[in-house]
N, C-alpha and C positions, 0 to 999 in steps of 0.2 A: 198703521203707525209702525215706525221702526224703533227698535230698542237695542241698546248696547249694555252688556252686563259687566260689572266689576264685582268679583266674588272673593271674599276672604277664604283662604285655604285651610284654616285651623279647624280640626274636627270634621264631622260629616254634615252638621246642621245647615250651614250656609250653602254648601254644595247641593244638598237635597232641595232646599228652597229654590235655588236657581233652576235646577232641573225641572221641578214641578211647574214653576212659573213659565219657563220656556214652552212647556207643553200646553199650558193653558192659553198663553198668548197666541201660539201658532194655531191652535184649534179655533180661536176666535178671529183668525184672518190677519194677524199681525206677524212681524218678522223680527228675529233676533239677528242683528248684523254681525256681531262678534262678541266673544266672551273672554275677558281677562280674568285669570285666577292668580291671586297672590301666593307665592311659594316661599318656603324657607328651607334651611339646611336640614332640619329635623323632620320634615314632612314630605311625603311623596303624594303627588296628585293621583288618586286611584283611577284605574282604567274605566270603571263604571261611569265616572263623571264625563270623560271624553265620549263615551259611547252613547250617552243618554241626553246630554245637553244639545239642543237643536240649533247649533251654530258652530262656526270654527272656534277653536279654543287656543289661547295663547297664555303661557306662563310668564309672569313678571315677578321680579324681586319686590317684596312688600315688607313693611315693618312687621315685627313679630315679637312674641314674648320670649324671655330667657327664663329657664327653669333652674332649680337647684340641682346639686349633684345626683340626687335620687330620682330626678326627672318627675317631680311631683309638684312642688310649690313654686309659685311665681316669684321671681326676684326683680322687684321694680327698679332699683337703682341700676342693676346690670342691664336691664331691658332698655332703659333710657340711654345709658352710655353706649351700648351696642348699636342702637339705631342711629345715634348721633354720628357715629363713625362711618355710617353708610349713606349719608345724605347724597353723595354724588351718584351712587347706584340708584337711589330712589328718584333722583332727578331724571335719570335716563328712562326709568319706567314711566314717569309722567309724560315725557316727550313721546314715548311710544304710544301711550293712550291717546294723546292729542293727534298724532299722525293718523290713527285709525278712526278717530271721530271725524276728522276732516275728510278722510277717504270715504267712509260709509254714510256720513250725514244722518245719524240717528235723531229722532225727535226727542227721545228720552234716554238718559243714562240711569240705569237702576243700580244702586250701590248696596250690595249685600254685606254691609259693615266692613268694607275694606278701607283701611286708613288712608290709602292714596286717593280715594274718591273725593274726600273733602278738600285735599290740597290741590287736586286737579282743577276743581271749580274755583278755588281761591286764587290760583295763580294764572290760569288760562282763560277762564270766563268765556267759554264758547258761546257764540251767539245763537239764539233760537234753539237751544238744547236745554231741556229741563233736567233737574237733578232730583230723583226720587230715592229716598233711603228706606230700606225694608229691614226690619229686625225686631227681635224681642226687646233689645236695649232701649228702643225709642218709646217704650211704654213709660219710661221715667218722666216723660212730658205730660203724663196724664195724672190728675189729682188722686186717683185711687191706688197708685203704685205703692207696693210695700217695700220700703228700704230696710236693709238689715241695720239693727241698732248698734250704737257704741262703736262705730267705725267711721268717724268723721273724715279722717284723711283719705281713707280708701274710697269713701263716697264721693269726695271732691274729685279725686283722680278719675273715677268712673264717669262722672258727669262731664269732666273735661274731655275725656276720650270720645264721648258721644258727640260733643260739640265739634271737635276737630275732624272727626270722621264725616260729619254731615254739614260741613261748611257750605253756605249758599244753597241749602236744600229748599226745594219748592214744596215738598210734601213728605211727611213721615207716615209710613204704614207700620204701625206698631202691632206686632203679633202677640197674641195673648192666650192664656190657658182658658179664658172664658170671657163672656161679654162684660163690658165696662160702660158705665153711664156717667156722662154722655159718651156716645160713640165717637163724636168728633169734637175736638177742642183745639182752636187755633189751626196750625198746619198739621196736626196729628189726627190720624184716623185709626181707630182700633179695629183689628181684623183677626179672623181665625188663622191658625197655623197653616203652612203649606206642607201637607203630608205627602210622602211618597205613595202613589197609588198602589204600588206593589204590596204595601203592608196590608192592604184591604183584600187582596186576592187569596182565595183558598180558605179552608175551614179553620176555625179557631178552637184550640183544645187546651188542656191544662195537664201537660205531661210532667213527670217528676224530675225536672231539672230547672236550674236557675240560669238566666241569661245575663251576661255582663258586657259593659263597654267601657274601656279605659281610654279617655282622650289623652291622658298622660300615662305612659306605660309603667311609670314607677309605682303606681297604685296596685299593679299586679302582684307585687310582693306581699301586700296585705292579704290578698285573696289566697295566695300560695301558702302563707303561714297558717291561716285559719284552716285551710283544707287539709293540711298535714294531720290535724287532729280530728278531722271530720270527713274522712275519705268515702264514706257511704253516700254523701250528697253529690249528685252530678251537677257540674257547672260548666257552661260553655261561655268563653269570653272573647271579645273582639278587641284588637289593638293594631298598632302599625309599627311595632318594633322591627327594625330592619335586619337585625342580626340573627333572626331565628327563621326556621322553615315556615311554609304556608300553614302547617298545623303543628302545634307544639304542646306536648303533654308532660308536665313535670312529674306527675304521678297519676295513677288510675282515677278516672272519673272527673278529672280537671283538664280541660282542653282550651288552648288559646288559638284563635284563628286570625289571619290577616283580614283586614276590612274587606267585606264582600256584601254588597247591598242585598243581593238576592238571598244568600244564605242567612244573613242577619234577619231579614224580614220573615223568612220561613221559621226560624227559631223563635222570633218574637211572638208569632202566632201560636206556637206550641208550648212555650215555657209556662211555668207556674208563677214566676215573679222575675222582676228585672232589677239589677243592681248596677249603679253607674255613678259617675260624677254628675254634677247638676247642670248639664247642658239643657237646651230647650227642646230640640227636635225629637230626640229619642224618647224623652219623657212624654211628649205629646203622643207619639206612636203607641207607647204603652197604655196611656189613658184611653186612646181610641179603642184598643183591643181589650180594655178593662183588665189590665195586668198591674198588680200592685208594684210599687217602686221603692227601693232604698236609694236615697240620694246622698252622696258625700261630696260637698262642694270642694273644688280645688282650693287648696290652702293659699291664702292671700289673693284670691280672685273674687273681689267683692260682688261682681255680677252674678256669680254662681251662688253666693249666699242668698242674694235676693231671689233668684230663680227657685231655689229650694223652698224658701218661705212661701212664695206664691203657689208653688205646686202643692205643698202640704195643705194650704188653705183651700185649694181647689179639689182636694180629695185624692191626689195622686198616690200618696203613700207617706213614708216617714223619712226624716233626714238624720244624719249622724256625722260625727267628726272623723270617723274611720269606718271601714267596711265591717260593721258589727252584724255579721250574717246570722249569728245565733238569735239575736233580738228580732231580726227581720223574719226569720222562719216562724217565730212566735206570732208576729204581726199578721202573717198570712192566714192564720187560723181565724182571725176576726175581721178580715177585709170584706167589705161589701161593695160589689160592683155598682157603678153609677153611669147612666146613659146620657147625662147632660152634655158631656164633652162632645159626643158624636153629633148631637143636634147643632152644636156650635160650629164644629168643623165643616159640616155639610154646606155652610154658607160661604165658605172661603172664596170659591171662584167668582161668584156674583159680586161680592164685596170688593175684592181686589181688582178685578178687571174693570169694574166701573170707576174705581178711584184712579187707576193708571191711565184710562182713556178719557176721563172727564177732567181735563186740565184747563 
């Protein structure tokens, strides 16, 4: 079968999922004809994505979030206004997707939660092409999903975004921290996460440093402020701040690195704990390596609130409203490793390949 990928370029999670799935499909005799990745002014598509995805890669302008002045919290009204002003640009992106679909004739378009995917199928309706949506977000269609309480408006917006992203979807592959029952409900299939195989290579140790990842680099200021009073604690963080060198140390024992999948994986295997916003992919990597996690959901991003609740319930670690590293260091003393996640993750290839090819 032939597949075309549409990948959201926010963070590293969707990109990692696309890389891993391209390798799985290719290994099983299938072909990735083309990969589109949505880009924005504040994100750079990292080199590792181009080097590891097994297809030609093309950047397109895609809708994206607008953050506050500190580059931390999501601004919903500004996000809607900004994207409304760029409808002509997005229309050009949709035309480019259609040109490539007509040229390469894929059997399936796999949408890694890029907003344009839903509108492409809504407006163009390509014949004999299936639309498969993959993401943690589609677990919301399963009755066991944990919604964050007391946020009715944010919940509605989150579910609306899911619907718009997945318009005319033939099947949802909902990635989960663990098994759900039933595994299939309607168009939704619950599947294990797509983890970067590099994370599994090499020995696992527990050295005396914390590893961090800031999807929005404004959260780095919280780390820096805490560390000024706790300089004995070694911390390595990854971010994509454009205005600093490849390696940046505001003071001794605190180092920020530009996103590098190989280096990140090496440090994840060696760290004693992981601190991050509440994305899905890197939390799963930490769970696979049995590394405890401190999760700080991005402010005003409802999806991350739900992710953190589910991850805590699954035994990943603890959540907080800010990077309370002192409390996290206390939690490390009582953390007990759990091997259930590994047994779940090992089923990923069989489950997902079967669902993608059994249409």
